[in-house]
N, C-alpha and C positions, 0 to 999 in steps of 0.2 A: 438560543443561538441566533446571531444576526447573519442572514445569508444575502441581504440586499447586495446587488452589484457583483455577486459571485457568478462566474460564467462556467457553465457545464456544457461540454461539446459531446453530442451523442453520435456515433458512427454505427450504422446498422442498415444492412440493405433491405430490411423489411420496413417499408415506409409507415405501416400502421404501428409497429412496435416503436419506431423512432418518435412518431408523433404523440403517442401515448405517453412514453417517457418525458418528453419535453413538456406535454401539458401538465403532467403530474408535478414535475419539478418547478414549473412556473407557479403553480398553485402554492408551492412551498416558499416561493419567494426568490428563486434563482432565476438568472438570465439564462437562456439556452439557445444553442444552435444545434441543427442536426444535418447530417449528410448521409448518403447512402452508398458510398464507396470509399476505398482508400485514397484514390486519386483526389476526390473532392476534399477529403480531410486534409491532405497536405496543401491543397490550394488555399483553404481557409486559414490554416496555421501560419500563413505568410502575413496575414492581417489581424490576427487576434491571438491573445495569450490566455487560454483558459485556466481556471483554477482547478478543474478536474475533467478527465476524459472517461466516458463510458464507451468501451469498444467491443464490438462483436468479433468473435474469433473466426466466423465463417463468412468473410466477405468475399464477393465475387472476383475481385481483381488483385488485391493484395491481402494476404492472410493477416489476421489479427496479431499473431506472434511476430512477424516480420515488422509490422507497424510499431509494436511495442518496443522492439529492439532499436529502431530508428529514433524513436522518441527518446529513449534512454541515452542515446549518444550525446544528446544537447540539453536534456531537460529532466528535472526530478518531479515534474507534475504528477499528481496522483492519478492512477489508472484503475478502473473497475472493468473487468472482462465480463462479457456476456457469453455463455457457453450453453451447448446442447448437453443433455444428460449423458450422452454416449461419448462424449469428448473427454474422458478422464485423463488420457496422456496429454492432449494439447492444453488441458486446464492446468496441469502441473507445469508444463513447459512455459506456459504464459506467466505464472508466478516466478519461475526461475529466471525469466529474462526481464523481470521488473514490475510486473502488474502488482498493485496493492492488495487486491482482493478480486473475488469473482462471484458471479450470481448465475445459477443455472436456469435455463429456460425449460418450461414456463415459469415465470416468477410474479410475485405480488408487486405492484407498484409501490405500496406502502413499504415493503421490505427494501426495495432498491432505494427509495428515498432516505430510509433509515441508514442504510449502508453509505450513501452519499454524505450524510451529515457526520457520521462516525469517522469516515476517512478524513474529512476536512478538519474535524477536531484534532486529529493527530498532526496535521500540517501546522495549525496554530492553536497551541494549547489554550489560549485566552478564550477560545470558544467552547471550552470545556473545562476540566480540572487540570490547573498547571502542576508541574512537577514541584516538589516541596523545596528545592534548592535550585538557584540559578545556575550553579556549577556542581557537577558530580564528578568525583575522582575515584577511580579504582585502579591501583597499580599505576601502569604508564598511560592509562586511558584518562583523558580529560573531556567531559561532555558539557558544553555550554548551552543549556536549555534554552535560554533567552535567544542567543545568536544562532541556534540551531546548527552548531558546529561540533565535530568530533575530532580531537587530535589524539594520536598515539606516539609517544616519545617526541611530541613536537611537531609531528607531520599530520597535516590535515587529511582526513578520510572522508571520501564522498559517499554519503548513505542516502538512500530514499527515505521519505517520510516515515514509511512503515518500519524500515530497518532502524531507523533512528529512535523511533517509539519503542521498539522491541529492546534496544540496548538501554534506553532510559528506564524501562520497567525493571530490567535485570540489575541495573546499577543502583537502584533505589535501595536495594537490600543485598549487597554483595555477599555471596556465600549461601544465601537462601536458595533452596531449590523451588522453583515454580513449576507446576504441572501445566499441561495443555490448556485446561479450562481456565485456569488463573490467567494466563497469558493472553488467552482469547478475550477474557473480560477487561483486562487492563489495556491491552493495545488496540484490539479491534472493537471493544465495547459490545461483544456478543456473549451471550449466556451460554450458548452451546453451538458448536459448529464443527465443520470437517477439520480434523487435526492436521491434515495436509497443509493448510494455511500457515500453521505454526512451523511444521517441519521445514517447509521449503524456504520460509523467510529466515529461520535459523541458519540454514545452509548458505543462503545468500549473504548473511551478516557474517559468518565465519570466513566466507571467501574474501572478505574485504578487512577484517581485523585480525585474522590469524596468520601467522608466519607459514603454517601448514594446515590448511582446512581439513585435511583428512586426519590429522592428529591435533585437534584443537587443544589449546592450553588456557584460553580465556573463557570461552563459553563452552562449558563442560556438560555432557549428557550424564545424568544419574539414571542408570538403567531402570525401566518400568516406573519411573517417577516423573522426571522432567528435566529441567536445565537450570544451570546456575552460573553466574559470573563470578570467577575465582579472583581472589584478592592479590595473588602473587604469580 
């Protein structure tokens, strides 16, 4: 995977953590910038366009969930949240407002670097394994995998990179039931991880492609098994 010229912005009020993450990612070939507050983050965002943001939930001035919401109003840039182990509710809320992944503190720098690369592969499939077909069609859903665009009945639907990858994974085998572990491997490139990651992003995807997300007709739950994309 070529990572040259890819910029990662790190937002964490713990300078030691921010510097350590920056140093690790630079060893992996990334360009990095780090800031210690939400205010500093929004200031540097006026002059740079990161390829990925690593965002601490517990900032002193503006909380990470609020920052994530503000980013999602204008950008689909991938976001990885950093959370404390006790922040289960905030962690899920972070995913609900558009974060692509989360890592709990304390964490391994190797693990975080691997997560960064996995998320970026979802943004640009040419860095990993590309979908088998440039266009996937399931019912009235059309997925342009090269143009990274989804339309439903001719209307463009705005998805985050993770939501797009999740829909592509389901659309490659319409009608097939995927369990949590399979989706974690296909979409996040993880062998085993918290199933909240799948559940929250399925809910986010449904909120954008279903007429009634509470009674989904496209992405259907098969109780005690997983999820499938139905063909009609």
